[in-house]
C-alpha positions in Angstrom: -7.8 -11.8 10.4 -4.8 -12.0 8.1 -5.0 -13.5 4.6 -2.3 -15.9 5.5 -4.0 -17.3 8.7 -5.4 -20.8 8.7 -8.8 -19.4 9.8 -9.0 -17.2 6.7 -7.6 -19.7 4.2 -9.5 -22.8 5.3 -12.7 -21.4 6.9 -13.6 -17.8 6.2 -12.6 -17.4 2.5 -14.1 -20.8 1.2 -17.3 -20.3 3.2 -17.7 -16.6 2.2 -17.1 -17.4 -1.5 -19.4 -20.4 -1.5 -22.4 -18.5 0.0 -21.7 -15.5 -2.2 -21.7 -17.7 -5.4 -24.9 -19.4 -4.3 -26.8 -16.2 -3.7 -29.1 -15.5 -6.6 -30.6 -12.2 -5.4 -28.5 -9.1 -5.5 -29.7 -7.6 -2.2 -29.1 -10.9 -0.3 -25.7 -11.2 -1.9 -24.7 -7.6 -0.9 -26.1 -8.0 2.6 -24.1 -11.2 3.1 -20.9 -9.7 1.8 -21.3 -6.7 4.1 -21.9 -8.9 7.1 -19.0 -11.1 6.2 -16.8 -8.0 5.9 -17.8 -6.8 9.3 -17.2 -10.2 10.8 -13.8 -10.3 9.1 -12.8 -6.9 10.6 -14.2 -7.6 14.0 -12.4 -11.0 14.2 -9.1 -9.2 14.5 -10.0 -5.7 15.7 -12.9 -6.5 18.1 -14.7 -3.4 19.4 -13.1 -1.2 16.7 -15.7 -2.6 14.3 -18.0 0.0 16.0 -15.7 2.7 14.6 -16.0 1.2 11.1 -19.8 1.2 11.4 -19.8 4.8 12.7 -17.7 5.7 9.6 -20.3 4.1 7.3 -23.3 5.7 8.9 -21.6 9.1 9.2 -20.5 9.2 5.6 -24.0 8.1 4.5 -25.4 11.2 6.1 -22.6 13.4 5.0 -23.1 12.4 1.4 -26.8 13.4 1.5 -25.9 16.6 3.2 -23.2 17.5 0.7 -25.5 17.0 -2.2 -27.7 19.9 -1.1 -27.3 23.0 -3.4 -24.8 25.4 -1.9 -22.5 28.0 -3.3 -19.5 30.1 -2.2 -18.2 29.8 1.3 -21.1 27.5 2.4 -20.1 24.9 -0.2 -16.4 25.1 0.9 -17.3 25.0 4.6 -19.5 21.9 4.0 -16.7 19.8 2.4 -14.1 21.0 5.0 -16.4 19.9 7.8 -17.0 16.5 6.1 -13.3 16.0 5.6 -12.5 16.9 9.3 -15.2 14.5 10.5 -13.5 11.7 8.7 -10.0 12.7 9.7 -10.6 13.3 13.4 -10.6 9.6 14.5 -7.5 9.0 12.3 -5.7 12.1 13.7 -6.5 11.2 17.4 -5.9 7.5 17.3 -2.8 7.5 15.0 -1.1 10.8 15.7 -2.4 11.8 19.1 0.4 10.2 21.1 3.1 11.5 18.6 1.8 15.1 18.9 1.6 15.0 22.7 5.1 13.5 22.9 6.6 16.2 20.8 4.6 18.9 22.7 6.0 17.5 25.9 9.5 17.9 24.5 8.9 21.5 23.8 7.4 22.1 27.3 10.4 20.5 28.9 12.7 23.1 27.2 10.8 25.9 29.0 10.2 24.1 32.2 6.5 23.4 31.6 4.5 20.5 33.0 4.2 17.7 30.5 0.9 16.2 29.5 0.2 12.5 30.1 0.5 10.6 26.9 -2.5 8.4 26.1 -2.0 4.8 25.2 -4.3 2.9 22.8 -4.0 0.4 20.0 -4.3 1.6 16.5 -7.2 0.0 14.6 -5.8 -2.0 11.6 -6.7 -0.5 8.2 -8.0 2.8 9.6 -6.0 4.8 7.1 -7.4 2.7 4.2 -11.1 2.8 5.1 -10.8 6.5 6.0 -9.4 7.3 2.6 -12.1 5.2 0.9 -14.7 7.2 2.8 -13.0 10.5 1.8 -13.1 9.3 -1.8 -16.8 9.0 -1.6 -17.6 12.4 0.1 -15.1 14.3 -2.2 -16.7 12.7 -5.3 -20.2 13.8 -4.1 -18.9 17.3 -3.4 -17.4 17.5 -6.9 -20.7 16.4 -8.4 -18.9 13.4 -10.0 -21.4 11.0 -8.4 -24.8 11.2 -6.8 -25.1 10.7 -3.1 -25.8 7.0 -2.2 -29.3 6.4 -1.0 -28.6 2.9 0.2 -26.5 2.6 3.4 -25.9 -1.1 2.6 -24.2 -0.3 -0.7 -22.1 2.5 0.8 -21.1 0.2 3.7 -20.0 -2.5 1.2 -17.8 0.1 -0.6 -16.1 1.3 2.6 -15.8 -2.1 4.5 -15.3 -4.7 1.8 -13.1 -7.3 3.4 -10.5 -7.8 0.6 -9.4 -4.2 0.7 -10.2 -2.9 4.1 -6.9 -3.8 5.8 -4.4 -2.7 3.2 -6.1 -1.5 0.0 -6.0 -1.0 -2.9 -7.8 2.3 -2.3 -10.8 2.0 -4.6 -12.7 4.8 -6.4 -16.4 5.0 -5.6 -17.4 5.6 -9.2 -15.4 2.5 -10.4 -16.7 0.0 -7.9 -20.4 0.8 -7.4 -21.5 -0.1 -11.0 -19.7 -3.4 -10.6 -21.6 -4.2 -7.4 -24.9 -3.9 -9.3 -23.7 -6.4 -11.9 -20.7 -8.5 -10.9 -19.0 -10.6 -13.6 -19.4 -14.0 -11.9 -18.0 -16.1 -14.7 -15.9 -19.3 -14.6 -13.0 -17.4 -16.3 -13.1 -14.6 -13.7 -13.1 -17.1 -10.8 -10.2 -19.1 -12.3 -8.2 -15.9 -12.9 -8.9 -14.7 -9.4 -7.9 -18.0 -7.8 -4.6 -18.0 -9.7 -3.9 -14.4 -8.8 -4.6 -15.1 -5.1 -2.2 -18.1 -5.1 0.5 -16.0 -6.7 0.1 -13.3 -4.0 0.1 -15.9 -1.2 3.4 -17.3 -2.6 4.9 -13.9 -2.8 4.1 -13.3 0.9 4.9 -16.8 2.2 7.9 -17.9 0.2 9.7 -14.6 -0.5 8.6 -11.8 1.9 8.5 -14.0 5.0 11.8 -15.6 4.2 13.6 -12.3 3.8 11.9 -10.8 6.8 14.1 -12.8 9.2 17.5 -11.6 8.1 16.2 -8.0 7.5 14.8 -7.8 11.0 18.0 -9.3 12.6 20.4 -7.1 10.7 18.5 -3.8 11.4 18.7 -4.6 15.1 22.5 -4.6 15.0 24.4 -1.5 16.1 27.0 0.3 14.1 29.9 -1.4 15.8 28.6 -4.8 14.7 27.6 -3.8 11.1 30.0 -4.4 8.3 29.2 -3.0 4.8 28.4 -6.5 3.5 26.0 -7.2 6.3 24.3 -3.8 6.0 23.8 -4.2 2.3 22.4 -7.7 2.7 19.9 -6.4 5.3 18.9 -3.5 3.0 18.5 -5.7 -0.1 16.4 -8.2 2.0 14.1 -5.4 3.2 13.9 -3.8 -0.2 12.5 -7.1 -1.6 10.6 -8.0 1.5 8.4 -4.8 1.5 7.7 -5.1 -2.2 6.7 -8.8 -2.1 4.9 -8.3 1.1 2.7 -5.5 -0.1 2.4 -6.5 -3.7 1.6 -10.0 -2.5 -1.3 -8.6 -0.4 -2.5 -6.6 -3.3 -2.5 -9.6 -5.6 -4.5 -11.6 -3.0 -7.0 -8.7 -2.6 -7.3 -8.3 -6.4 -7.7 -12.1 -6.8 -10.5 -12.3 -4.2 -12.2 -9.4 -6.0 -12.1 -11.3 -9.3 -13.6 -14.3 -7.5 -16.4 -12.0 -6.3 -16.9 -10.8 -9.9 -15.2 -7.4 -9.3 -12.2 -5.7 -10.8 -10.0 -3.8 -8.4 -7.3 -1.3 -9.3 -3.8 -2.6 -9.9 -1.4 -1.4 -7.2 2.0 -2.2 -8.6 3.7 -2.1 -12.0 7.3 -3.3 -11.4 8.4 -0.2 -9.6 12.0 -1.4 -9.2 12.3 -1.3 -13.0 11.6 2.5 -13.0 14.2 4.8 -14.6 13.6 7.6 -12.1 12.0 8.3 -8.7 9.1 10.0 -10.5 8.5 6.9 -12.5 8.9 4.8 -9.3 6.0 6.6 -7.6 3.9 6.2 -10.8 4.3 2.4 -10.3 4.5 1.9 -6.5 1.2 1.7 -4.4 -0.5 3.4 -7.4 -3.9 3.7 -5.7 -2.4 5.8 -2.9 -0.2 7.8 -5.3 -3.2 8.6 -7.5 -5.3 9.5 -4.5 -2.7 12.0 -3.2 -2.2 13.4 -6.8 -5.9 14.1 -7.2 -6.7 15.4 -3.8 -3.5 17.0 -2.5 -0.9 17.6 -5.2 -3.2 19.3 -7.7 -5.0 21.2 -4.9 -1.6 22.8 -3.9 0.0 23.2 -7.3 -2.7 25.3 -8.9 -3.2 27.9 -6.1 0.6 28.3 -5.7 1.0 28.6 -9.5 -1.6 31.3 -9.6 0.0 33.1 -6.6 3.3 33.2 -8.5 1.9 34.5 -11.8 3.8 37.8 -11.3 7.2 36.1 -11.7 9.1 37.0 -14.8 10.1 33.4 -15.6 7.2 31.0 -16.3 9.6 28.1 -15.9 10.6 29.2 -12.4 6.9 29.8 -11.6 6.1 26.2 -12.6 9.1 24.9 -10.8 8.2 26.6 -7.5 4.6 25.5 -7.7 5.7 21.9 -8.5 8.2 21.9 -5.6 5.6 23.2 -3.1 3.0 20.7 -4.2 5.5 17.8 -4.2 7.0 18.5 -0.8 3.5 18.9 0.7 2.3 15.7 -0.9 5.3 13.6 0.1 5.3 15.0 3.6 1.7 13.8 4.0 2.5 10.5 2.4 5.3 10.0 4.9 3.0 10.8 7.8 0.3 8.6 6.3 2.7 5.7 6.8 3.2 6.4 10.4 3.4 8.9 13.3 7.2 9.1 13.5 9.9 11.6 12.5 11.6 8.9 10.4 8.5 8.8 8.2 8.5 12.6 8.0 12.1 12.6 6.9 11.4 9.7 4.5 8.6 11.7 2.9 10.6 14.9 2.6 13.6 13.0 1.2 11.4 11.6 -1.6 9.9 15.1 -2.1 13.3 16.7 -2.4 14.6 14.1 -4.9 11.4 14.4 -7.0 11.8 18.2 -7.1 15.4 17.9 -8.1 14.4 15.5 -10.9 12.2 18.3 -12.3 15.3 20.6 -12.8 17.9 20.4 -15.5 19.6 17.6 -13.6 16.5 15.5 -14.3 16.8 16.2 -18.0 20.4 15.1 -17.9 19.4 11.9 -16.1 17.0 11.1 -18.9 19.9 11.2 -21.4 21.9 8.6 -19.5 22.0 4.9 -20.5 18.9 3.0 -19.2 21.0 0.8 -17.0 22.5 3.8 -15.2 19.0 5.3 -14.7 17.8 2.1 -13.1 20.8 1.9 -10.9 20.3 5.6 -9.8 16.6 4.8 -9.0 17.4 1.7 -7.0 20.1 3.5 -4.9 17.7 6.5 -4.2 14.8 4.1 -3.3 17.0 1.9 -1.1 18.4 4.8 0.9 14.8 5.8 1.4 13.9 2.3 2.6 16.7 2.6 5.2 15.0 5.7 6.6 11.6 4.0 6.3 12.7 0.8 8.1 14.7 2.4 10.9 12.8 3.2 14.1 15.1 6.0 15.3 17.4 8.7 13.8 20.4 6.9 15.4 19.5 3.7 13.6 19.3 5.6 10.3 22.8 7.0 10.8 24.1 3.7 11.9 22.9 1.8 8.8 23.8 4.5 6.3 27.3 4.8 7.8 27.8 1.0 7.6 26.6 0.9 4.0 29.6 3.1 3.0 32.0 1.1 5.1 32.0 3.2 8.3 30.6 0.4 10.5 32.7 -1.5 13.0 32.1 -4.9 11.5 32.6 -6.7 14.8 29.3 -8.7 14.5 28.6 -11.8 12.5 29.5 -12.0 8.8 26.9 -11.9 6.0 27.1 -15.7 5.8 25.4 -15.9 9.2 22.2 -14.6 7.7 22.5 -15.8 4.1 21.3 -19.3 4.4 20.2 -21.4 1.4 16.5 -20.4 1.7 17.5 -16.7 1.9 19.8 -16.8 -1.1 17.0 -18.6 -3.1 14.4 -16.1 -2.1 16.8 -13.2 -3.0 17.4 -14.8 -6.5 13.7 -15.4 -7.2 12.8 -12.0 -5.8 15.2 -10.2 -8.1 13.9 -12.1 -11.1 10.3 -11.5 -10.3 10.9 -7.8 -9.7 11.5 -7.6 -13.5 9.0 -8.2 -16.3 10.3 -11.8 -16.8 7.3 -13.3 -15.1 4.5 -11.7 -17.2 6.5 -12.1 -20.4 6.9 -15.8 -19.8 3.2 -16.1 -18.8 2.1 -14.3 -22.0 4.2 -16.6 -24.1 2.7 -19.7 -22.5 -0.8 -18.4 -23.0 -0.1 -17.5 -26.6 1.2 -21.0 -27.2 -1.8 -22.4 -25.3 -4.2 -20.6 -27.7 -2.3 -21.9 -30.8 -2.2 -25.5 -29.6 -5.4 -27.3 -29.7 -6.5 -30.8 -28.7 -4.3 -32.9 -26.4 -1.4 -30.5 -26.5 -3.5 -27.6 -25.3 -5.1 -29.7 -22.6 -1.6 -30.8 -21.4 -0.5 -27.2 -21.2 -3.6 -26.2 -19.2 -3.2 -29.2 -16.9 0.4 -28.3 -16.4 -0.5 -24.7 -15.4 -3.1 -25.9 -13.0 -0.6 -28.4 -11.5 1.9 -25.6 -11.1 -0.5 -23.4 -9.3 -1.6 -26.2 -7.0 2.1 -27.0 -6.2 2.7 -23.3 -5.5 -0.3 -23.3 -3.2 0.8 -26.4 -1.3 4.3 -25.1 -0.9 3.1 -21.8 0.4 0.8 -23.4 2.9 3.6 -25.7 4.1 6.0 -22.8 4.4 3.5 -20.8 6.4 2.8 -23.7 8.8 6.5 -24.3 9.4 7.5 -20.7 9.8 6.8 -18.0 12.4 3.8 -15.7 11.9 4.9 -12.5 10.1 2.1 -10.0 9.7 1.7 -7.9 6.5 3.9 -4.7 6.9 1.1 -2.4 5.7 -1.4 -3.6 8.4 0.1 -1.1 10.8 -0.6 1.8 8.5 
């Protein structure tokens, strides 16, 4: 069930919130929210809700098992087993076909008999709820939290409907205390509703509008792609993926606030970053922080210790950083999909991040801020070309066209740049900067200074603006074709 579907917007969400707000007993409220979350998931994924339930019950048992006193290899073996239990369904369902396909390619070189490739649909959100479960068992293993004795509470953490499909990836220790005492205030509900509408507008008015030209242009072959058309498609996709995913995050965070909960922020104007390193500190922050804590640091420290015999401490740190960065970004690439284009995309980012750690990175920091931003945008957009393409041939075709090596026999850029696309591009560029929050902060500051009728008028104007944005988004959704959230497939 997508956040933008009529069923969710007009039936599920209002009904779920109304019942949740009316519940006065904590246990009844939590039980209802868990049941509502399972219904939400089963609505779109059907029988795969059984996999979600199995994950909840399995991790409940694993948490109690990991809490038992152990030391040495027994302790290590226990967490390795717990991690593999969680990862096995993800590896089989998401990467099984990819692995068998590549194995068949190797067998064909040596005249072997290929295996039959299994076909199955990938459960939406499996990467997200698997990582949520891993966060719990790893936290118990590290003695950061006590094992949960209540399967209902753990189930709610793993399966909560605002975050199960595309995050943000929450931390167990951050959310559980909030579930015990949610901040259900009028201010929180108002703030959450506003944030939800902003996210809906990002998705409906900007991301969906830019998806059409981006999809059409990336389907063109190199003979049809001129440089102008290729750049238009790439800019459209660059803004589409940001407003699509940040829009979903805003909607999830907004629902969380209406439930009295505070979720992690997931984006901090990443296209304003002065380096790729800063970009990853601002893009999909819950995922970046997860991989930093559970992968990067777990690779960097052992490699650093293994290289302690090197004469140069700087080189030792550099090699440790490079090994950890390439490993982390490779896994981040694979996390996004079972395809060689995602592998290349991850390694591409890992390589650039490693280069930024050298003296070249220091020189970059001394350049004017505008040049740093331009460099980051170019690096990120080249990466999005690899990310968006479905084959290596398509990557080469688009990149060649970007530098003027395309045939240019297809339609001109004007074919795709209609009035709605140009407006969405303009608004998207502006909202990718800090213009929005700065303007909002000024309005709120003025609102606090002005009392009486003036203050009421400003408040009424803000409410009217949000309502107009909501109505415009709903009308745009009803008139357009259905465009699912990009990150649902991950």
